[in-house]
N, C-alpha and C positions, 0 to 999 in steps of 0.2 A: 723157264724164266725168260722174259722179253727184255732185250737190251735196247738202248736208244743211242743213235749215232747222228751227229750233225755234220754235214758236208758243206764246206764253203769253197766251191770249185774255181771261182773266177772264170778264166778262159780255158780251163782244162777239161777236155772231153773225157780224159781218163777218170777224173774224179766224178764227173757226172754219171759215168757208167757204173759206179759203185752201187747205185740204186738197185740194179738187177743182180748184183753179185752175192747178195745175202738172202737167206731164206726167211721164213716168217718169224724167227726168233729175234730179229733185229728190225727195229723201226728206224728207217732212214729219212732224215729231214734235210732238204737242200735249201740253203739260204744264199742270198746274194752278197751280203757284206759281213765283215767281222763285227760290226756294231750290232747287227741283228743276232749274231751268235752270242754276244755278251748279254743281250737282253734275255735270251733263253736260259743262259747260265744263271742269271739272277732269279728267274721265275721258276724254272724247272730244270735243274742241271742235268745234262746228258752224261752218258758214260764216257764218250769220246767225241772230240771234235777233230776232224781232219780238214786243214785249210791250206789253200794255195798261198805261197809266200807273197806272190804278186796279186794284190787285190785293189779295187778302186777305193780311194779314201784311206781308211785304216788298213795297213798291210798285215800280213800274217805274223810278221815280227812284232808289230805293235800289239797284236792280239796276245802273243806269247808273253809280252811284258805286263799286260794289264790283268790277264786271267788269274794269276795267283792271289791278287788282292781280294777276290771273291770268296776265297777259302772253300771252294767247292772241290769235290773229289774228281771232277772232270779231268780227263787226260787228253793231252794235245799232241797231235801228229802234224808236222808241217810237210808240205809237198812242194818241190821245186822242179822246174822243167829241166834243170841241169844240176849236176853235182858242183856245189860251190862251198869250199871250206869257210869262206867268209860268213856264210849264214850261221854255221855252227858257232863261230866266235861271237856273233851278235846275240844269239839267244842263250849263250852259256849262263847258267844260274837262273833261268826263267822257268824251269820245270818242264821243258819240252821233252817228251818221251822218245820221239824218233823224228829224224829228218830223212825223207825218202825223195826219190826223183822219178822221172818218167821212164827210166830204164827198168824199173821194178815191174814184174809181171802182175797182172791183176789178181791172180790167185794167191800169190805171196802177200800182196798188200791186204787182201781180205783176211788171210790167216793172222797177220800181224794185228789188224784191228780187232779181231776176235779175242786175241790174247789180252789186249788192253781193255776191252769191254769186261772181260771176266775179272781182271785185276781191279778195275774200278768198282765192280759189284761187290767184291770181297771187302774193299775198304769201307764201303757204305754199310755193309752188314756188321763189321766190327765196331763201327762208330755207333750203331743203333743198339748194340747189346749192352744191357745194364752191367755195371761193375759187380763182380762177385763179392758178396758180403758173407764173411764167415759167421757161423752161428755162435752166439755168446756161450761161454762155458757155464754149465749149471753151477749154482752156488754150492759150497761145501755142505755136506750133511751135518746137522747139529750133533754134537757129542753129548750123549746122555750122561748126566752125573749120577753116580750110584746113590740110591736112597739111604739116608741115615737111619739105622735101626735105633729105636728108643733104648736107652741104657737101663738095664735091670740091676738093681742093687744086689750085691752078693749076699747070700744068706750066711749068718754067723754059724760057726761050727756048733754042733750039739753039745750041750753042757757048758758052754761058755757063758760067763756072767754078762748080762746086758749092760750097756753103758749107762752112766748116771742119768743121761738125758732120755733114756728109753722109756716107753710107757709103762713097762712092768716095774721099773724102779720107782717111778712116781706113785704107782698104786700102793706098793709096799710102804713107802714113806707115809702115805695118807693113813694106812691102817695103824702104823706105829703111833701117829699123832692121836688117833682116836683112843687107843689103849691107854695112853699116858694122860689123856685129858680128864679122866674120871678119878685119878688118884693123885691127891695133892703131894707134891714133892717127889712123886715117883718119876723115875727116869724113863725115858721112852725105851721100850723094849722092841728091838727090831724083830720083825716077823720071822726072819730066817734063823734067829738064835733062840727061839722058844725052847727047843729041845735041850739047850744047854743050861736052863734055869734049875738049880737044885730044888728038890721037893722035900720039905720037912715032915718027918713022920710024927704023929701024935703019940706021946708017951702017957 
């Protein structure tokens, strides 16, 4: 992965020497003013800007105040020729990651900038990752209703007399009517009682 570093050195030879302190995994761009650095942030935000507090025109403190308005993940390191607590009070709340001075060894400054470059790259990666969307739960399985079996009428017990509305009863009534129709005044004789009719013997 290649990182991008912008250096705004002003009159600092130490900051200008940073160009040779990094290997090929860091692209170092040296600019003359803080305003040029802000244009780079607008067009292609670098991972880190290290700027001299004392700059022509817009100072490093002004840069620290304006930079958060861009909403970029760029991290800012301010460099001062001397240790001055007043600078820390002036940039408090501006999002400055570090304030270093000329007493810091170039190797230590390089390591600090590397850490900030990695931190900036992590922030960009997290911002680019899409939010995790949980898979929707499957719909519940339909509950199968038991099939209704057709009702079968119960068979009457053997020997039981069929109800009056049963087909057998209607047939017997019809035969009774036929027997009584040919004899005037004769009463209808039920079929099932023929065996009970007395038979007269001829004398």
